[in-house]
C-alpha positions as CSV (number, residue, x, y, z in Angstrom):
1,M,9.9,-15.5,-25.1
2,A,9.2,-16.8,-28.6
3,E,7.0,-19.8,-27.5
4,T,4.9,-17.5,-25.5
5,R,4.2,-15.2,-28.4
6,R,3.5,-18.1,-30.8
7,R,0.0,-17.9,-32.1
8,L,-2.0,-20.9,-30.8
9,N,-4.4,-20.7,-33.9
10,W,-1.7,-19.8,-36.6
11,I,-2.7,-21.7,-39.6
12,V,-2.0,-20.1,-43.0
13,P,-0.7,-16.5,-43.5
14,A,-2.9,-14.7,-46.0
15,V,-3.3,-11.3,-47.5
16,I,-7.1,-11.0,-47.6
17,I,-9.4,-8.7,-49.6
18,V,-13.0,-9.2,-48.8
19,S,-15.0,-9.4,-51.9
20,S,-18.2,-7.6,-51.7
21,V,-19.4,-8.8,-55.2
22,L,-19.5,-12.5,-55.6
23,G,-17.6,-13.4,-58.7
24,G,-16.9,-9.7,-59.3
25,V,-13.7,-10.4,-61.3
26,A,-14.4,-11.2,-65.0
27,G,-12.3,-13.6,-66.8
28,P,-10.9,-13.1,-70.3
29,L,-13.3,-13.3,-73.2
30,V,-13.5,-16.5,-75.2
31,S,-15.2,-17.7,-78.4
32,D,-18.5,-19.4,-78.2
33,A,-16.9,-22.7,-79.6
34,N,-14.2,-22.7,-76.8
35,A,-16.9,-21.7,-74.1
36,A,-19.1,-24.7,-75.2
37,T,-16.1,-27.1,-75.1
38,S,-15.1,-25.8,-71.6
39,E,-18.6,-26.3,-70.4
40,D,-18.9,-29.8,-71.7
41,E,-15.6,-30.8,-70.0
42,I,-16.8,-29.2,-66.7
43,S,-20.2,-31.1,-67.0
44,S,-18.5,-34.3,-67.6
45,A,-16.0,-33.9,-64.7
46,I,-19.0,-33.0,-62.3
47,R,-20.8,-36.2,-63.5
48,T,-17.8,-38.2,-62.8
49,F,-17.4,-36.8,-59.3
50,S,-20.9,-37.3,-58.6
51,K,-20.6,-41.0,-59.5
52,V,-17.5,-41.3,-57.4
53,Y,-19.2,-39.7,-54.5
54,D,-22.3,-41.8,-54.8
55,A,-20.2,-45.0,-54.8
56,V,-18.3,-43.9,-51.8
57,E,-21.4,-43.0,-49.8
58,K,-23.0,-46.3,-50.6
59,N,-20.1,-48.6,-50.3
60,F,-17.5,-47.2,-47.8
61,A,-16.9,-49.2,-44.6
62,D,-18.1,-46.3,-42.4
63,K,-20.8,-43.8,-42.8
64,V,-19.6,-40.8,-45.1
65,T,-20.8,-37.3,-44.3
66,S,-20.9,-34.7,-47.0
67,D,-19.2,-32.0,-44.8
68,K,-16.2,-34.4,-44.5
69,A,-16.2,-35.5,-48.0
70,V,-16.7,-32.3,-49.7
71,Y,-15.6,-29.4,-47.3
72,K,-12.7,-31.3,-45.9
73,G,-11.8,-33.5,-48.9
74,A,-12.9,-32.7,-52.4
75,I,-12.7,-28.9,-52.3
76,P,-9.3,-28.6,-50.4
77,G,-7.9,-31.3,-52.7
78,M,-8.7,-29.3,-55.8
79,L,-7.3,-26.1,-54.2
80,R,-4.0,-27.8,-53.2
81,T,-3.3,-28.4,-56.8
82,L,-3.1,-24.6,-57.3
83,D,-0.9,-23.2,-54.6
84,P,-0.4,-23.3,-50.9
85,H,-2.6,-20.4,-49.9
86,S,-6.0,-20.9,-51.9
87,S,-8.2,-22.3,-49.3
88,F,-11.8,-23.1,-48.3
89,F,-13.6,-22.1,-45.2
90,D,-16.4,-24.3,-43.8
91,P,-19.1,-22.5,-41.9
92,R,-17.3,-22.6,-38.6
93,D,-13.9,-21.6,-40.2
94,F,-15.5,-18.8,-42.2
95,Q,-17.2,-17.4,-39.1
96,Q,-13.8,-17.5,-37.3
97,M,-12.1,-15.8,-40.1
98,R,-14.6,-13.0,-40.0
99,E,-14.4,-12.7,-36.2
100,D,-10.5,-12.4,-36.7
101,Q,-10.9,-9.7,-39.3
102,R,-13.6,-7.7,-37.4
103,G,-11.5,-7.8,-34.2
104,H,-14.1,-8.8,-31.8
105,Y,-16.5,-11.6,-30.6
106,Y,-19.0,-12.1,-27.9
107,G,-18.2,-14.4,-25.0
108,V,-16.4,-14.3,-21.5
109,G,-12.9,-13.4,-22.6
110,M,-10.2,-15.8,-21.7
111,T,-7.7,-18.1,-23.4
112,V,-8.0,-21.9,-22.8
113,S,-5.8,-24.7,-23.6
114,E,-5.5,-28.5,-23.1
115,R,-3.5,-29.7,-20.2
116,N,-3.4,-33.4,-19.4
117,R,-6.7,-34.0,-21.3
118,R,-8.4,-31.2,-19.3
119,T,-9.5,-27.7,-20.3
120,V,-7.4,-25.3,-18.3
121,V,-7.6,-21.4,-18.3
122,I,-4.3,-19.9,-19.6
123,A,-5.4,-16.3,-18.8
124,P,-8.5,-14.3,-18.5
125,F,-8.3,-11.1,-20.8
126,P,-7.9,-7.8,-18.6
127,G,-11.2,-6.3,-17.9
128,S,-13.1,-9.2,-19.5
129,P,-16.2,-10.7,-17.8
130,A,-14.1,-13.7,-16.9
131,Y,-11.5,-11.4,-15.2
132,K,-14.1,-9.5,-13.4
133,A,-15.7,-12.7,-12.2
134,G,-12.5,-14.0,-10.6
135,I,-11.4,-16.7,-13.0
136,R,-7.7,-17.3,-12.7
137,P,-4.8,-18.8,-14.8
138,G,-4.7,-22.5,-13.9
139,D,-8.3,-23.0,-13.2
140,T,-9.6,-26.3,-14.7
141,I,-12.9,-26.0,-16.5
142,I,-15.1,-28.9,-15.5
143,S,-18.4,-27.7,-16.9
144,V,-20.0,-25.0,-18.9
145,Q,-23.8,-24.6,-18.8
146,D,-24.2,-27.9,-17.0
147,K,-22.3,-29.5,-19.8
148,R,-19.2,-31.6,-18.6
149,T,-16.0,-30.7,-20.6
150,D,-14.7,-34.4,-20.2
151,G,-14.1,-35.5,-23.8
152,L,-14.5,-32.0,-25.4
153,T,-11.8,-30.3,-27.3
154,T,-10.8,-26.8,-26.4
155,T,-12.5,-25.6,-29.5
156,E,-15.6,-27.0,-28.5
157,V,-15.4,-25.7,-24.9
158,A,-14.7,-22.1,-26.5
159,D,-17.6,-22.4,-28.8
160,I,-19.9,-23.0,-25.7
161,L,-18.5,-20.1,-23.9
162,K,-19.3,-17.8,-26.7
163,G,-22.7,-16.4,-27.1
164,P,-24.9,-13.3,-27.7
165,K,-24.0,-10.1,-25.8
166,G,-25.8,-9.9,-22.3
167,T,-26.6,-13.6,-22.1
168,P,-25.5,-15.6,-19.0
169,V,-23.2,-18.6,-18.9
170,Q,-22.4,-20.6,-15.9
171,V,-18.7,-21.9,-15.7
172,V,-17.6,-24.4,-13.0
173,V,-13.9,-24.8,-12.4
174,M,-11.6,-26.8,-10.0
175,R,-8.7,-24.7,-8.5
176,D,-5.5,-26.1,-6.7
177,G,-5.8,-25.6,-2.9
178,V,-9.6,-25.5,-2.9
179,D,-11.4,-28.6,-2.1
180,K,-14.9,-27.9,-3.7
181,P,-15.6,-26.8,-7.4
182,L,-16.1,-23.0,-7.8
183,T,-19.1,-21.8,-9.7
184,F,-19.1,-18.5,-11.7
185,N,-22.2,-17.1,-13.3
186,I,-20.9,-14.8,-16.0
187,I,-22.5,-12.4,-18.5
188,R,-21.2,-12.5,-21.9
189,D,-20.1,-9.2,-23.4
190,E,-18.2,-8.1,-26.5
191,I,-14.6,-9.2,-26.3
192,P,-12.2,-7.0,-28.4
193,R,-9.4,-8.8,-30.1
194,K,-6.6,-6.2,-30.2
195,S,-4.4,-6.7,-33.0
196,V,-2.0,-4.2,-31.6
197,Q,-1.0,-4.5,-27.9
198,D,-0.5,-1.5,-25.8
199,A,2.6,0.4,-26.7
200,F,5.1,1.5,-24.0
201,F,8.4,2.9,-23.7
202,V,11.2,0.2,-23.2
203,K,13.8,3.0,-22.7
204,P,13.3,6.8,-22.4
205,G,12.0,7.9,-25.9
206,V,12.3,4.3,-27.3
207,L,8.6,3.1,-28.0
208,Y,7.8,-0.5,-28.5
209,I,4.7,-1.5,-30.6
210,D,3.8,-5.1,-31.1
211,I,1.5,-5.7,-34.1
212,E,0.2,-9.3,-33.7
213,S,-2.0,-9.4,-36.9
214,F,-3.6,-7.0,-39.4
215,N,-7.4,-6.8,-39.0
216,E,-10.1,-4.1,-39.6
217,N,-8.9,-2.0,-36.7
218,T,-5.2,-2.4,-36.9
219,S,-4.3,1.2,-38.3
220,R,-6.8,2.8,-35.9
221,E,-5.2,0.9,-33.0
222,V,-1.7,2.0,-34.2
223,E,-3.0,5.7,-34.2
224,D,-4.6,5.4,-30.8
225,N,-1.4,4.1,-29.3
226,F,0.5,6.9,-30.6
227,K,-2.1,9.4,-29.4
228,R,-2.0,7.7,-25.9
229,V,1.8,8.0,-25.5
230,G,2.3,11.3,-27.4
231,E,4.1,10.8,-30.6
232,Q,6.0,13.9,-29.9
233,N,7.8,11.9,-27.2
234,V,9.0,9.3,-29.5
235,K,12.7,9.4,-30.3
236,A,12.9,5.9,-31.9
237,L,10.4,3.1,-32.6
238,I,10.7,-0.8,-32.2
239,L,8.1,-2.2,-34.5
240,D,7.5,-5.8,-33.5
241,L,6.2,-8.0,-36.3
242,R,7.4,-11.3,-35.1
243,E,4.9,-14.2,-35.5
244,N,2.5,-11.9,-37.3
245,P,0.9,-14.0,-40.0
246,G,-0.6,-11.0,-41.9
247,G,-4.3,-10.3,-42.6
248,L,-5.9,-7.4,-44.4
249,L,-3.9,-5.7,-47.3
250,N,-5.4,-2.4,-46.8
251,E,-4.5,-2.3,-43.1
252,G,-0.9,-3.2,-43.8
253,V,-0.8,-0.5,-46.4
254,S,-2.1,2.1,-44.0
255,V,0.3,1.0,-41.2
256,A,3.3,1.2,-43.6
257,G,2.1,4.4,-45.2
258,R,2.0,6.4,-41.9
259,F,5.9,6.1,-41.7
260,L,6.5,7.1,-45.4
261,Q,5.9,10.2,-47.4
262,N,2.7,10.8,-49.0
263,G,2.6,9.4,-52.5
264,Q,5.4,6.8,-51.9
265,T,4.6,3.4,-53.0
266,V,3.8,0.7,-50.3
267,V,3.1,-2.3,-52.6
268,S,1.5,-3.1,-55.9
269,H,-0.1,-6.3,-57.1
270,R,-1.1,-7.8,-60.4
271,G,-2.6,-11.0,-61.8
272,R,-4.0,-12.9,-64.8
273,A,-7.4,-11.1,-64.5
274,S,-6.4,-7.9,-62.9
275,A,-4.4,-5.0,-64.1
276,E,-1.5,-3.8,-61.8
277,R,-2.6,-1.7,-58.9
278,P,-0.2,0.3,-56.9
279,Y,-1.0,1.3,-53.1
280,V,0.5,4.6,-52.2
281,A,1.0,6.2,-48.9
282,R,-1.9,8.6,-48.1
283,N,-1.4,9.2,-44.2
284,G,2.4,9.9,-44.1
285,S,3.9,12.9,-42.5
286,S,7.4,14.6,-42.9
287,K,7.3,15.3,-39.2
288,R,7.9,11.5,-38.3
289,T,11.6,11.5,-38.5
290,Y,12.5,9.0,-35.7
291,P,14.4,6.0,-36.7
292,I,12.6,2.7,-36.9
293,V,13.8,-1.0,-36.0
294,V,11.5,-3.6,-37.4
295,M,11.6,-7.0,-35.8
296,V,10.8,-10.0,-38.0
297,N,11.3,-13.8,-38.0
298,R,10.3,-16.7,-40.1
299,Y,6.7,-16.5,-39.0
300,S,6.2,-12.8,-40.2
301,A,4.2,-13.2,-43.3
302,S,2.0,-11.6,-46.0
303,A,0.8,-8.1,-44.7
304,A,3.6,-8.0,-42.2
305,E,6.1,-8.6,-45.0
306,I,4.4,-5.8,-46.9
307,V,5.2,-3.4,-44.0
308,A,8.7,-4.7,-43.6
309,G,9.4,-4.6,-47.4
310,A,8.0,-1.0,-47.9
311,L,10.1,0.4,-45.0
312,Q,13.2,-1.5,-46.2
313,D,12.9,-0.5,-49.8
314,H,12.4,3.1,-48.9
315,D,15.3,2.9,-46.4
316,R,12.9,4.0,-43.6
317,G,13.4,1.1,-41.2
318,W,16.2,-1.2,-40.2
319,I,15.0,-4.7,-40.3
320,I,16.4,-7.1,-37.8
321,G,15.9,-10.9,-37.1
322,D,15.4,-13.7,-39.4
323,N,14.2,-14.1,-43.0
324,T,10.5,-13.8,-43.1
325,F,8.1,-16.5,-44.5
326,G,8.0,-15.4,-48.1
327,K,4.4,-15.1,-49.0
328,G,3.7,-12.8,-51.9
329,L,0.3,-14.0,-52.9
330,V,-2.9,-12.1,-52.7
331,Q,-6.2,-14.0,-51.9
332,T,-9.6,-12.7,-52.5
333,V,-12.3,-14.2,-50.3
334,H,-15.6,-15.0,-52.0
335,P,-18.4,-15.8,-49.6
336,M,-20.5,-18.7,-50.5
337,S,-24.3,-19.1,-50.2
338,D,-24.1,-21.8,-47.6
339,S,-22.1,-19.7,-45.1
340,T,-18.9,-20.8,-46.3
341,G,-16.1,-18.9,-48.1
342,L,-13.4,-19.4,-50.7
343,A,-10.0,-17.6,-50.5
344,L,-8.6,-17.7,-54.0
345,T,-5.2,-16.7,-54.9
346,T,-5.9,-13.8,-57.6
347,A,-2.6,-11.9,-57.8
348,K,0.9,-11.6,-56.7
349,Y,2.2,-8.5,-54.8
350,Y,5.4,-6.6,-55.4
351,T,7.3,-4.5,-52.9
352,P,8.1,-0.8,-53.8
353,S,11.5,-2.0,-55.5
354,N,9.3,-4.2,-57.7
355,R,10.7,-7.4,-56.1
356,S,8.4,-10.4,-55.5
357,I,9.2,-12.1,-52.1
358,Q,7.1,-15.2,-52.7
359,R,9.1,-18.4,-52.1
360,D,9.1,-21.2,-54.6
361,Y,6.3,-23.6,-53.8
362,Q,6.3,-25.6,-57.2
363,N,9.4,-27.6,-56.6
364,T,8.8,-28.6,-53.1
365,S,6.1,-30.3,-50.9
366,F,3.6,-28.2,-49.2
367,L,4.9,-29.7,-45.9
368,D,8.4,-28.4,-46.5
369,Y,7.0,-25.1,-47.8
370,Y,5.2,-24.4,-44.6
371,Y,7.5,-25.9,-41.9
372,R,11.1,-26.1,-43.2
373,R,13.3,-24.0,-41.0
374,D,15.5,-22.5,-43.8
375,T,13.8,-19.6,-45.3
376,A,17.0,-17.8,-46.5
377,T,16.4,-18.3,-50.2
378,Q,16.7,-15.7,-52.9
379,N,16.2,-15.4,-56.6
380,P,19.4,-14.3,-58.2
381,N,17.3,-13.1,-61.2
382,D,15.2,-10.8,-59.1
383,V,17.7,-8.2,-57.9
384,K,16.6,-4.7,-57.1
385,M,17.6,-1.5,-55.3
386,T,16.3,0.4,-52.3
387,D,15.8,4.2,-52.7
388,S,19.5,4.7,-51.5
389,G,20.9,2.1,-53.8
390,R,21.3,-0.9,-51.4
391,T,20.9,-4.4,-53.1
392,V,17.8,-6.3,-52.2
393,Y,16.5,-9.8,-53.6
394,G,13.3,-11.2,-54.4
395,G,12.1,-14.9,-54.0
396,G,12.7,-15.5,-50.4
397,G,10.9,-13.3,-48.1
398,I,12.4,-10.2,-46.6
399,K,15.9,-10.7,-45.7
400,P,16.8,-8.5,-42.6
401,D,19.5,-5.9,-42.7
402,E,20.9,-7.4,-39.5
403,A,20.4,-11.2,-38.8
404,Y,19.5,-12.2,-35.2
405,T,18.5,-15.6,-34.1
406,P,17.6,-16.1,-30.4
407,A,19.5,-18.6,-28.5
408,R,17.9,-22.0,-28.5
409,A,16.6,-23.4,-25.2
410,N,18.9,-25.9,-23.6
411,K,17.9,-29.4,-22.5
412,F,16.9,-28.3,-19.1
413,Q,15.0,-25.3,-20.3
414,S,13.3,-27.4,-23.0
415,E,12.1,-29.9,-20.4
416,L,10.7,-27.3,-18.0
417,I,8.7,-25.6,-21.0
418,R,7.5,-29.0,-22.4
419,R,6.0,-29.9,-19.0
420,F,4.3,-26.6,-18.3
421,V,6.0,-26.5,-14.9
422,F,6.1,-22.7,-14.3
423,F,2.2,-22.6,-15.1
424,S,1.4,-25.5,-12.8
425,Y,3.8,-24.2,-10.0
426,T,2.0,-20.8,-10.1
427,A,-1.5,-22.3,-9.7
428,K,-0.3,-24.4,-6.8
429,Y,1.6,-21.5,-5.2
430,F,-1.5,-19.3,-5.1
431,G,-4.0,-22.2,-4.5
432,G,-6.7,-21.2,-2.2
433,K,-5.2,-17.8,-1.2
434,E,-5.7,-14.3,-2.8
435,A,-3.7,-13.9,-6.0
436,K,-1.6,-10.9,-5.0
437,L,1.9,-9.9,-4.8
438,P,3.6,-6.6,-3.8
439,Q,4.8,-4.3,-6.6
440,G,8.2,-4.9,-7.8
441,W,8.1,-8.6,-6.4
442,D,11.0,-10.8,-7.2
443,P,11.2,-14.6,-6.4
444,D,13.5,-14.9,-3.4
445,A,15.5,-17.9,-2.2
446,A,12.5,-19.4,-0.3
447,V,10.4,-19.3,-3.4
448,M,13.2,-20.9,-5.7
449,N,13.8,-23.6,-3.2
450,D,10.1,-24.3,-3.2
451,F,10.1,-24.4,-6.9
452,K,13.1,-26.7,-7.0
453,A,11.3,-29.1,-4.6
454,F,8.2,-28.8,-6.8
455,L,10.2,-30.1,-9.9
456,T,11.7,-33.0,-7.8
457,K,8.0,-33.9,-6.7
458,E,7.0,-33.8,-10.4
459,N,9.8,-36.0,-11.3
460,V,11.4,-33.6,-13.6
461,P,15.0,-34.8,-14.2
462,F,17.8,-32.4,-13.6
463,T,21.2,-32.2,-12.1
464,E,22.5,-29.7,-9.5
465,A,24.8,-28.3,-12.2
466,E,21.9,-27.7,-14.5
467,W,19.9,-26.0,-11.8
468,T,22.9,-23.6,-10.9
469,E,23.6,-22.9,-14.6
470,N,20.0,-22.0,-15.3
471,L,19.0,-20.2,-12.1
472,D,18.8,-16.8,-13.5
473,W,16.6,-18.1,-16.4
474,T,14.4,-20.2,-14.2
475,K,13.9,-17.2,-11.7
476,L,12.9,-14.9,-14.6
477,R,10.4,-17.6,-15.9
478,V,8.9,-18.0,-12.4
479,K,8.5,-14.3,-12.0
480,N,6.8,-13.7,-15.3
481,E,4.2,-16.7,-14.7
482,M,3.6,-15.2,-11.2
483,Y,3.1,-11.7,-12.6
484,L,0.4,-13.2,-15.0
485,T,-1.7,-14.4,-12.2
486,A,-1.0,-11.5,-9.7
487,F,-0.9,-8.6,-11.9
488,G,-2.5,-9.7,-15.2
489,Q,-1.5,-10.2,-18.8
490,E,-0.4,-6.6,-19.4
491,E,2.2,-6.5,-16.6
492,A,3.4,-9.9,-17.5
493,R,3.7,-9.1,-21.1
494,K,5.8,-6.0,-20.3
495,L,8.2,-7.9,-18.1
496,A,8.7,-10.6,-20.8
497,I,9.2,-7.8,-23.4
498,E,11.8,-5.8,-21.4
499,T,13.7,-9.1,-20.7
500,D,13.5,-10.5,-24.2
501,P,17.1,-10.7,-25.6
502,A,15.7,-10.1,-29.1
503,V,14.1,-6.7,-28.0
504,V,17.2,-5.8,-26.1
505,K,19.2,-6.4,-29.4
506,A,16.7,-4.1,-31.3
507,I,17.1,-1.3,-28.8
508,E,20.9,-1.7,-29.3
509,S,20.3,-1.3,-33.2
510,V,18.5,2.0,-32.9
511,P,21.7,3.9,-33.9
512,K,22.0,1.8,-37.1
513,A,18.6,2.7,-38.1
514,K,19.3,6.4,-37.4
515,E,22.4,6.1,-39.6
516,L,20.4,4.5,-42.4
517,L,18.0,7.1,-42.3
518,D,20.4,9.9,-42.4
519,S,22.5,8.4,-45.1
520,A,19.5,7.6,-47.3
521,K,18.3,11.2,-47.0
522,K,21.6,12.6,-48.1
523,L,22.0,10.3,-51.0
524,I,18.4,10.9,-52.2
525,V,19.1,14.7,-51.8
526,Q,22.3,14.4,-54.0
527,R,20.4,12.4,-56.7
528,T,17.6,14.8,-56.9
529,S,19.5,18.1,-56.6
530,P,20.5,19.8,-59.9
531,R,24.2,19.8,-60.7
532,N,26.1,23.1,-60.3
533,E,27.1,24.3,-63.7
534,Q,30.6,25.9,-64.1
């Protein structure tokens, strides 16, 4: 399931505070002489840059655009000398970031991707204009607003599909089993980007919540989910933060705080130009006594680590999975006058036990920092204790209380995933017929034999032994892809979660979370109770 949950647009995990006052953080006072010297040095450096840029613009072999030279080159180059997370947003990236923060945009509501140099619909969002119009997973988009998609990137196609609410957009697609193109005239609408997917009970009393990121609506979406299912019915919680790249600091604080006691520290941060600032729980409740299992992996970063770290340090949650990314830097986003933005690292954050979970980035390349698989580092000089006295370390993300690494796909499985055969087969299976299946449908022998023949026709190499050995896995993948087309994203998602080995393992760990919670309560009571005098 990991590859299906991977964020297609995951770039840089960031804890983001939107700065309402440009340059609102004052620097330290300096003498007039030092200020003058600094200004002279800056002016000289700017003049040198201008001369270099002028020479490049006049003499380089190809035409040089200022956007590419400055937005993509000079500014990012400067920021890379600072740290891995300070970054610059050009106008398009800045708009995209704000859409992600707000949790909505205007368009038709579907995910598209590139398949064989064509823009293909992965899935329309439930209830979206694209869904209501009848667009299906597997449809190949050949034109939007009479503009051919040949040669366009999926990003460019997505940009054309977006537009003001209430405006029309014409989408023409090709569909397997249909000879002629299908034309859909769609009215754009507001498309919510939920950061919290619909919670549901994976077992009686065991609620599963998946938080995919932290935007402006995350804490409200969490509350809405608990109200919908009835928090009084929750006996245990599986909180899934895998693949969560982070987002807004205040939202992470609010989510973590609801599971703590009011007044408990969630996180604190301090920097060169800012005094230490603690963030405490303000929406907690002593009535929430159910055990919590928190699922994390190496792609859990930033605000996701703040939540996991707070629950671990206060012995409120049992952390399971892999070491998290290890990002403990805070960025303040400064909007620029030309619709661009600067995300500048202004502080470091610390978990309630006062550990910094930031991984070392000064003694390694940025490539290794972002993509190396081994995140299990720790700083032996940053040793702290949880509320109940358990040892935790800084310097390497959040180390789980229980390590769990999903089994890697074997050669047969990797080949089928790489070639998108489940997606392609499903598009062919439904073809020109109605995309419906009976409730509780399972692929029978006839479907599996048909799929096997499809693999052979597509020249997918496999042996009879590999087919037999992977039959259960293959059957489940076929079922999941079929559910996506026949029943929609939500039903397919539920099926994938219920059969995810990592989720099954998390459910099995609920007793450990309860034991931790009970043990921590006893130890804390013992520490705070006055001794009996004899």
